[in-house]
N, C-alpha and C positions, 0 to 999 in steps of 0.2 A: 231547184226551188225557183219560184218566180217572184217572191216578195222582196222587200227591201233588205231582208236579212241575208240574201244570197251572197253578198260580197264579204260577209264576215267582218264588216266594219260598222261602227256605230257612231252617230252624230247627234247633237242636242236639238231639242224642240223649242217650240214657241215660248219665249221669255221664261226659260227655266227648265223646259223639258229637254230630253235628250233623244235625238231622232235616230231612226234606222238609216244607216249610211250605206245603203246597199250597194250602190255603184260607186260610192265614195266620191261625190262631187260636191260643190258648194255654189254659192251665189255671191260673187264679189266683184266689184267694179274697180277700175283703176283709180277712180276718184279724180283728184286734181282740183277739187274745189272750185269756187267761183272765179278765181283769177283776177277779176276786177275788184277794186275797193280802194281803200286809202293807202297812200304810201306810208312807209315807216322809216323813221330816221334814227340813227344811233344817238343816244343821249351823250352828254358831254364826256362821260367816262367810258362809253362804249358798251357797258354791260346792261344798261336799261334801254329797252326799245319802246318808243313812244309813238302813239298814233297821231297823225296830223288831223286837224279838225275837218269839218264839213267842206271847207274851202280848199282842201288839199287836191293835188293833181291825181289823175288816174295813172295806172301803171304805164311806165314809159315816159311820163312827164317828169317834172321836177318840183320840189317844194323845199322851202327853207325850214330848217329845224326850228322847233319851238324855242324861243328865247326866254331865259329866266327873267323874272321881274327885277327891278332895280334893287329891291331890298335883298334879293337872293343872289345877285351876280357873283360869280366865282365860287359859289357854294354848291355842294351836292346834297340833296336830301338824304336822310339816313337810309332809306330803302334803296337808293341808287347804290350806296356802298354795299348793302347787303346783296344786291343782285350781282354786283361785280365780284364779290367773293364767291357767289354761287357758280359763276362761270369757271373760276379757278378750281372750285371743288369738283365740278364735273370733269374738267380737263384732267385733273390729277388722278381721280379715282376711276373714271369710266372711259378714258381715252383708249383707243386701240393700242395694244402692246407693240405691234409691228412698227408703228411710226412714232414711238415714244421713247425718249431716253430716260434712264433712271437716275442720272446724276442730279445732285441737289441744285446745281447752278442752272440746269435746263428746266427742271420742274418749277423753280421759283419758290421762295419761302413765304411771301406774303403779298397782299394786293398792292402795297405801295411800291414794291420793286418791279411791278409789271408795267408794260406800256399801257396807255390809257385808251386804247381803241380795240374793237373786235378784230382789227387787222393784225393784232398781236397773235391771235390764234392762227390766222392765215399764214403769217410769216413763219410761225413756229412749226407748223405741221405740214406746210406745203401742199402737195397733192395728197390729201388725206383720203381715207376711206369714207364710205357712206355713214359709218358709225359716228364720225366727228360731227357731220352735219346734223345727224339725228339727235345727238346729245344736246346740241345747241337748241334745236327745236323744242326738245323736251324741257330744257331749262326755261326758254322763253314762255312756253305755254303755262308753266307753273307760276311764273312770276306776274303774269298779266291778271288784272282783277277779273274774276269770273262774273262779276255783276255788271260789267259794261254792256250796254245794249249791242246786239249783234247786227251791225249795219253792213256786214260783209267783210269787215276787217279780219275776222278770225280765219277766213278762208285764204286770205292773201298772205298772212304772216308766215305760213309754212314754206313759202318759196324763198324767204330770206336766207336761211343757211345754204340753200341750193345756189344762191347767187354768190355767196362767199366761197363756196367750195364747188365750183362748176363741174368738176370731174366726178362728183359723187351724185348718184341718182337721188332725187329728193324723196324723202319718206314723209308721208302725210301723217297727220295726227291720228287718223284712223288705221294706220298701219299698212297702207299699200303704197306702191310706187307711183310717183306722179310723172315719171318719165315713161311714156307709152312703150311697151315692149321690153322694158328693162326690169331687172330683178333687183330689189333693194337689198337682198342678201347676197348677191353675187352668184356666179355659176362656177361649178367645178371645171377645171381645165380638161379633165378627162371625159367630160360629157356624160358621166354615169348617172347623173341626176338632173338632167337639163329640164325636166318638167316641173321641178319644185316651185318655180315662179309662175308657172302657167303660161309663159310667153309663147311656147310652141303648141299650145292647145287651141282648139277653136274657141271663138267667142260665144258667150251665152246668147242664144237666138232671141228674137222678138216674135212671139207667136202671132198668128193672124187675128184680126179683129173678129172675124166670124167665128172662129174656134172658141175664143175666150168668151164671147157673148153667149154662145150656145151652151157651154158648160156652166156658165154663171146661172143661167135660167134653170138648168137641170138641178143644180145644188140648192137653188132658192126654192124650188118646188117641194123639196123634202121638208123644209121647216116652216113654210108659209101656209096660211089658210088661203082658201080660194080667192076671196076678195083682195087680200094682200098681194097675192101672186099676180092678179090681173093688173093692179096698179104698177107693180114692179115691171111687168112685161111691157107696159106702155112706156114707162120711164126708160127702160133699156133700149127700146126701139128708137126713141127720140135721141138718146145718146149716140146710138150707132149711126144715125143719119147726120147729126149735127156736129158734136164735139169729137167723136172718135177718129175721123179721118185726119184732123189737124194734130191731135195728140199722138196718133200712131206715127205720123211723119216726124214728129219731134223725137220719138223713141228710136226710129230707124236712123236718124241723123246722129243721135247720141251713140248708137251702136257702132257707128263708123269711127267715132272719135274717142272711145273709151275701151280699155281692155275688157271691162265688164260693165255694161250700161246700168246695171241695177244695184251694184254693190253698195255704193255710198248711201243711196236712198234706203236700201234694205237694212243696213247696219244702224242707221239713225232711227228707223221705225221700230226695229226689233229690240234694240238695246239702248243705244246712246240717248235717244229721245224719250225713253220711258222714265218718268220721274219717280217710280215706286222704289222703295228700299230694296237693296240687293238680297238680304237674308229672306228666305222663304219665297219671295216673288221672282227671283231670277237665278241666284246661285244654286246649282245642284250640290248634293252631298253624296259621297260614295263611301260605302262600308267595305273594308277588306276583311278576309277571314281572320278572326281574332287570334292573337298569340296567347301564350301562357302569361300569367301575371308576371310583371317585371319589377325588379328592384331598381334603384337609381342607376347603378352601373350598367345594367342591361338596357334600360330605357335610353341612356346616353349613347350606348353603343349602337342601338337601332337608329337613333337620330343621325349619328355620324355616318352610318352606312347609307342612309337615304341621301344625306348631303353629298357624299362622295358620288353616289349614283347620279344626282342632279348635275354635278360638275362634269362628269364623264359624258352625260347626254348633251350638255351645252357645248362641249368640245366637238362632238359629232355634228351638232348643228352649225358650229362655226366653220366647219370644213365641208358643209353640204353633203354630209354622209348618210342622211336618212334614206333607207332603201326605197326605190321608186315603186309605188303601188300601181296596179293595173286592174281594170275591170275584169271580173270573173264571169260575167254573163252580159247579154245585150251588147253586142259588139265586143266580145271577149278580147282582152289584151290591150284595150285602149288605155293609154296612160292617164293618171288622175292628178289633179293639181295638189301639190304638197305644201302650198304656201302656209296654211294655218299651222302645220307642224312646227314651223320656225318661229311662231309667235309665243309659244307656251312659256318659255323661260325669259322672255325679253319684253313682256307687256305689262301694263298696269292701267286700269281705268281711273280717270281723274274727273271729279265732279265739276261741272261748269254750267253756265247759263248762256243760251237757252237749252243746251244739251251737253251731255258729257263728252269728254275726249278719250280716245284710246291711244295711249302713248306706247309705241313699239320701237325698240332699238333694233337696228340691223344685227344679224348674227355675224360677229367677227371676233377674233381672239382679243382678249383684254388682259392686261397685266395683273389686274385684281378682279376677283369675283367673290361675292359674299352672299350669305343668306341672313335672314332675320329669325331669331329664335324668340318666341313669345312664351312667357311663363309668369303666372300670377299677374296677368295684365300688363307686364313689363316687356319692352322690346329690346333685344340685345343684338348687336352686330357680330357676326362670326365670319371671319375670313376663310374662304375655301382655297383661294389662290392669292399669292402675294409675290410681287415682282416677277410674275410669269411662272412661278413654281407652285405646284399643288401642295396644300397643307396635308399632312398625314391624317389618316382616319383616326389614329390613336389620339392625336392632338385635338382633333375636332371633338372626339368623345370627351376628352378632358375638359374642353371649354364648355360643352353642354352640361356636364356634371357640375362644373363650377357655377354655371348660370342657375341651375335648379337650386343649389344650396344658397346662392346669394338671394334669389327671389324668395325662398322660404324664410330666410333670416329677415329680410325686409318686411315680409308679411307679419312675422311674429312681433316685430318691433313697430308695426303700423307705420312703416316708412316707405310706402309704395308711391310710385308716380301715379298721376291721375289715370283713370281708365279711359285713355284717349281712343282706344279702338272702338269704343261704343259710338263715337261720332260717325264711323263708316256705316253704321246701321240705319242712319237717317234716310229720309227721302232725299233724292239726289239734289233737288233744288235747295233744300235746307242745308245739306252737307256742303254744297258749293259756297253758300254764304258764310257758314261757320269756318270752312277751310280758309277763306279769305282772311278772317279774323286771326286764325291760327298762324297764318303766314306773315303776320305783321312782325313776328319774332324771327330774328336771324337763326337762332338755334332750332326753332320749329321747322323752318324751311329746310335746314340740313337734314333733320330727322326724316321728313317726308320724302326727300330726294333719295335718302339711303334705302328707305322701304321700297320706294318705287323702282329703284335700279337693282334691287336684290333679285336673285334667281327665283326665290320662293320664300315663304314663311314655313317654319316648322313650329307647331303649337304644342307645347307640353301641357296637356289638359288634366283636369281632375275628372273622375268618373261621374256621370249623372246619376241622381238618385232613382229609386224604383218608381217614383211618381211619373217618370217619363215612359214607363212601359205602356204597352197598348191598353187602352181603357176598357175595351170590350172583352168579349170572350176569346181569349188567346189560347193557342195550343203550344206544344213543346217542339214544333218543327223549327228547323233552322238553327242559327248560331245562338248560343247563350253563354254569358260570362257571369258567373255567380247568379245574382237575381235579375240581371239585366237581359232583356230580350232584344231582338233585332230592331224593333221599332225605337227603343231607347237609344240604340247606337246610331240610328239614322237621324234622330233629333240632334245628337251631338254634332254630326257632320254638317247638317243643313244650317243650324243657327247657333249651336253652342249651349243652349239651355237658358239663355237670358242673362241679365246683369249679375244675378247671384251666383252664376256658375261660370261658363267659359266664353260667353259672347264678347266680352271685352278683351279676350285673349286672341283676337282676330284683327286682320286688316282686310275687310271684305272686298276692297277695290283690287287687291292683288290676285293675279290669275291663279297661282298655285298656292294652296295652303294645306300642308300635310299635318295631320292631327294624330298625336300619340297619347294614350292614356296608360297609367301605371298598371291597370288591370288587364292590359293586353288588347283592348279595343283600339283600332286605328283606322284611318281612312283619309278622306279628302274633302275639302270645300273648294269649289273653283268658280272664278268669275267667268261668265260665259261668252262675253263679246269677242275675245280674240280667236276662238276656235270651237269646233264642234267636239262632241264626245269621242269621235273616232280617234282623234289625236291624243286627247287627255287619257282615255282608257289605256291606250297602248303604252304611254309613258308610265302610268301608275302601275300597270301590271308588270312592266319591266323592273320597276323599283321593288315590287313585291317579290319577284323571282330572285333578285339579288339579295334581298333580306333573308331568304331561306338558307343562304350559305352561312357558315360559322362567322359570328360577329367578332370584331376587333375591340377588345376592352382596354380602357385606359389604365396604364400602370403608374402613371405619374400624376402629380397635381400641379396645375398652373393657376396663376391668378385669374379669377373670373372676370370676364368682360363686364363693364359697367352698363347699366341700362341707359337707353336714350333718355336724356333729360329734357323735359318740356317746360316751357315758360308759359304759365297760365294766368289769365285774368279772371275776375269774378264772373263775367258773362260766359266765359268758356266752361267754367264749372257748372253753371246753370244749363248750358247746352248739353253737357254730358248727362246730367240728371234727367233732362227732358227726353233725350234719346233713349235712356234706360227705361223710362216709363212706357214709351211707345213700343219699344221692342218687346218688353215683357208682356204687354197686352197681346201683341202679335203671336208670340210664342205660345201663350195660353190658349189662343184661338185656333191653333193648328191641330187639325184632326189627321193623324198620320197612321198608316198601318202597313207593315211589311207582311204581305200575305203570300204564302207558298202553296201553290196547287201541286199536289204530289201524285195524282192519279195517273197522269201520263205527261209526256213532254214532246219535244219536237220530233223525236224518232217515230212516235206513233203518227203524228200529223203528216210527216213525209211519207209514211207507209200508205196513207190515204191519197197520195199524189196531190197534195195541197201545199202551197207555200205556208210555212208556219206564221209568217208575219200577217198575211192576208187572213188566215184562220183566226189568229188572236184578235185582229182588228174587228172581225165580225162578231167574235165573242163579246168584245167590249160594247159593240152596238146593241147586241141582244140584251146584255146586262142592263144597259141604260134604259132600253125600251121597257123592260120588265118593271122597272121602278117608276117610270114617268109616262108610259104609254105614248111616247113620242121620241123622235130622234132629235139630236141637237148638232150644231156646228162642231165638227171634230177636227182637230189638228194632229196630223202625223207628219214629221219632217221627212223629206226626201232629199238625199244629197245630190248636188249638181256639180260635183268635182270633176266631171268630164270636161268642164269649161274653165277658161282662165279665171282664176281667183274665185272659183265657185264655192258657195256655202250650201244653203238649203232652200227648198220651196215646200209648199204645203200639199200633202195628199189629203183630200177631203173624203173621209171614210163614210160619211153619212150620205150615201147615194140612194137614188130611186130603187136600184136593185136590192140594196141592203134593207131598205124600208119594206119592200114586198116580202122579202124572206123573213124578217123578224116578226111581221104580222102573222104570217102563215105558221111560223114555229109556235107562237102562242096559241093558235087554234089547235095545233097538233097535240099540245099538252093536255087539252081538254078531250080531244077525240083521238087518243093514241092508238086505237085499233083500226083507224080508217086508212086502208092501204093506198087509196087514191090520194088522200091528203099527204101521206108520207112521200109518195113519188113527186108530188108538187113541191114539197119542201126540199127534196134532193135537187130537183131541177132549178128551183130558185136559188138554192145555195150555190150551185155551179155558176149561175148568172152573176151572183154577188161577188164570188171569188174572181171571176173573169173581169168584172168591172173594177174591183179593187186593184187587181194586177195591172190592168190597162192604165189606170190613173197613176200608179207607181211608175210605170215605164215612161209615160208622158212627162212626168215631173223630172225624172232623172235625165231625160233627154231635152230638158229646157222648155217644155210645153205646158207647164203648170199655169194656173190662172192668177194666183195671188200676187206673184211678183209683177205680172203684167198689169193687173189692176192698180197696184201701188205705183207703177210707172206712170200710168195715165193720170192718177191723182196728183202726183208730184209735178208732172209736166204742166198740168193745168195751173197749179199753184205758182210755180216758178215763172212760167211764160205769160200767163194771163191774169195772175193774182185772183183767181176765182176757183170755186168748187162746183163741178157739174152736179146736176140734180141726182145723178146716179149714186154719188157718194154721200148725199144728204138723205137719201131714201132709207126708211126704217129697215128695209130688207138688207141693205149693205151692212148696217150696224148689227143686225142679228147674225148675218153670215160671218161676222168677225168677232162675235161674242163666243169664244171657244169654251163652252161648258165642259168639254172633254178634251184635255190636252194630253196627247199620248206620244210615246216614243219607245223604240226598242233599244236597249242598252245591253248588247251581248258582251260577255266576259269569258276569259279562259278559266280564271279562278272562280271560286264560289263567292263572288262579290255582287253588289247591286248598287244602283244609283237612283236617287229619287229627288223630288222637287215639289214645290207647292203648287196649288191651282193658279191659273192665270186670270180668273175672274172670281168675284165674291161668291157666286152661286155655282161654282164648277168643281170639277175633279181634275187632279193630276194623276196620270196613270202610266208609269214607266213599267217595262217588263223585260225580263231576261229569260228567253227560252233555253232550257238546258235539256240534256238528253232525255231524262225521265221526269222532269218537273218544270214548272214555270214560276219564277219569282216576280211578284207584282209589288210595286211601291205605290200605294194609293194615298191620295191626300185630298182634303177638303177643309172647310172652315166650320168650326163648331157653332159660330154665330149664325150660320145659314141653316134654317130649319128644314130645308128641302134636300140637304145632302148629308150623307153619313158613310164613312168608309166601311164600317161593319156591314151595313145593308148592301153596299155596292159589292163588297167581297163575297157576300152570301149569294147575291144575284149572279155574280160572275162565276162562282163555282157551279151553280145550277145550270148556267148557260153552257159551260164547258162540258159538263156531264151529258146534257141533252144533245149536244153536237156529236159527242162520241156515240151515243145511242143511235142517232140518225145515220151516221156514216157506217156504223157496224152493220146495218141492214143491207148496205150496198156491198160490203165485203162478203157477207153470207151469200 
C-alpha cells in the first residue's frame, strides 16, 4: 500500500480528528520556552513562588525578594500556607518510590514540622529523578494565577525546578525535555528502546522556500476564483522576495538549536492556544465492541480489570518497555519516535491564559498510583498501588462496587456534591478564570491535583436514551444494544449526553477517560494534546483484549471511598449552571452519524492496486463535490514520527488532480456509455491517486507546507512583531478553514473513533477501513443549513459505488 494506512498505526487529526499514522511520526520540538523574563524568588515559607515586577533583573542577574508591607510583616497570607501544604502533598503522594523512605519521621506529618524553604526538598531527596522536578513544576503551574498577563514569565518559571535539581532534565509544561538531546523519561540501560525519546532520530527538516511557495499556490488554485487567485499570486511573490528569506533564516537557526523546531509552535496552535471547549470541538470519543448487560458486580469487575491493566501499562512505561516501532515502508525499518506513548498516563491539560498548559510527569516508578472513579457526577480516589505494592484486582472491584452503592445512595437522598465536572466543558479561557476561583480553597486545590496526577478516570455511566440515536433513516448495521444504535454510543463517548445525563461525570482535561455503562456499552473519551491516536488506540485495544479474559469478582465488602469534597461559593454554582446551559446547546446542535459502508472494504481496494487511504480520501472529495459543486480545504493528518518528537503535518487532499477527476466523474454519470470519457476518468483517477500518495510521502518525510507556513508566521510574530500580508490574505484564511477534517483510525477490534467538525460549516469524517467494510464517523452542526451527515453519507455511498464501477472496467 502507498497511503498513510500502510504502517498499520493511526494518529489524530486537526483539533479533534484522528489521523492516519502511516509511517508513524509526529511533529514535536524540544521547546525550552523563551528563557528570558522575570526572576522568581522563593516566598518566605518557600512554597509560594512570586514574580518580581517590571524592574526585576534578567536571568543571570539578581533581585531582592518582594518585602511584606509593615502591616503584614512576619505573617503569611492564607494562600501561602495552602501552597506550602500542596508541596508536601505532592512530595508525599507523587514522589518517586526509589528515592523515598516510607517511615513516618521521614515523610513528615504536617507543614509546621517541615523546614521553611524549598531547600527542604533538595536536602531530603538529594540527587532526585526528573519526576521530583516535574512534580514541583506541576505544583507551581497550578498555584500561579492563570489570569496574570503573560509577559514572558510563564516560559521562565519552568526552569526553576531544574535549578533546584540540576541532575534532572527539565520537563517543560508542554511535556518535552528542555535539555537538548536528553530524554525526560530516561533511557533503558540495555538500549532496547533508545528511540523512545527521539534523541537518536534525525531532526524535522525545514523545507525550501521555493517548494512550499509552489505547493501553496497549487492548493490555493483549487479553492479560489480566478481574480482571487491572481491577487494571491502577487501577494505570494512579494512575500517570497521580501519577508521569506529573513524568516527562513530564523527557522534554519531554530532548527540548529531545538530538537524539533516546530513542536512548541505546533502544539500551541493546534491545541493549547485553541480557546474552544474540549467536548465535541477537540476530544475524540471511541466506542469499543459492546459487552453483554452487566450487573453491579460485573461492572465493578470490569472496572477493576481496566484499572489493573492501566497500572501494568504504567509500570511498562516506567521502565521504558514499550516495543520500538519502525517504519514498514518508505525507508523501511527506520525507527519511529516513541515519546508520545509515554505521555498517555502521566499528562493532564490545565486551562490558563493566554493559552492552556500541558502538564506531563516523567515516567518513573512511584510508591503510590491511583485512578479517579466518577459516578453520579461524584469523584472518588481509588488506590492501585500503595507503599510500592499493587492493590489486588479483587479489592479494586470491591472499592468500585462500594463507590457505585455510595453514589446511588447519595443520589436517592439528594446529597450529591456539585456537578463540578461540568466546569471542564467551558471554553478554555472561561474555565481558566473559574478554575482560579475554585483554587481559592485549600480542599479544592487538593482535589484538582489528585485528578491531575491520576493515571486515568473510569466513568461509571448511565445509558443514554433513544433520543440520541441517529435522527435520519438508519439501518440495522453495526453494533446495537437494546434500542441504542452506534450513533447513540458515540454521543456518550464524545460528550456524555449533556448535563441531564453523563457530561458532569467527566473531567475533560484528563488524557484518558474510560467509560462503562451497565448495558454493556463502553469506550473512551480522550484529551488530544499529549498524543496522537496511534498511541491511544494501542493502549485501549490492549485493555480491551485483557478484558476478554475471565474477570475477578469481589467476594468481600470494604468501606466505600468517600467522594472528593468541594468547597463552593455562590458564583461557582452559577458558573456550573452556565456551563451546563452552553454544553446542552452544543450537544443538541451536534449532527453525528456512524455510517457503515458494507459493499466492500480494503481488500477489494488493494486488489485494484490502490492505497486504501488514498482511495477513501478521493471518495470523500467526490462526495463533497457532489453536494457543493466545489472542493474545499481538507485536512488529513500525516505522521512525522520519523523525526525527533514528531507529531503530525497536514496532507491537503483537495488537489488540482483531484479536482479534475471529480469533475470528470460527474460528467461520466450523465454519459455513462461514453468509452472515451470512461478512459479519461481512469487516467485522471490514476493522476489523483499519484498526487495524494506523493503528498502523503512528502508530509511523513517532513516536507509538508502547513508546519512550514506556521513557522514563518510565528517567526514574524516573535522576531518582528508583525504579520506578513501573506497571512492576512483571504486565501490563507480559506486554505485554513477546513470544512472537511478527515482522519483514518484503524483498529484491530470492531471499534471506531469520532469527533466533531472543526469549523461551523464543516464536516468531521474519520474512517476505519476493514477487510470487507468501511466504518465512517461523520459529524456536522444542525445549526448549519449547508451541512447534513445524512446527505453526506448518501453522497459518499454513491461515490464509493461509482468508483467501484469505474475500476471494474479496468479489471475486465
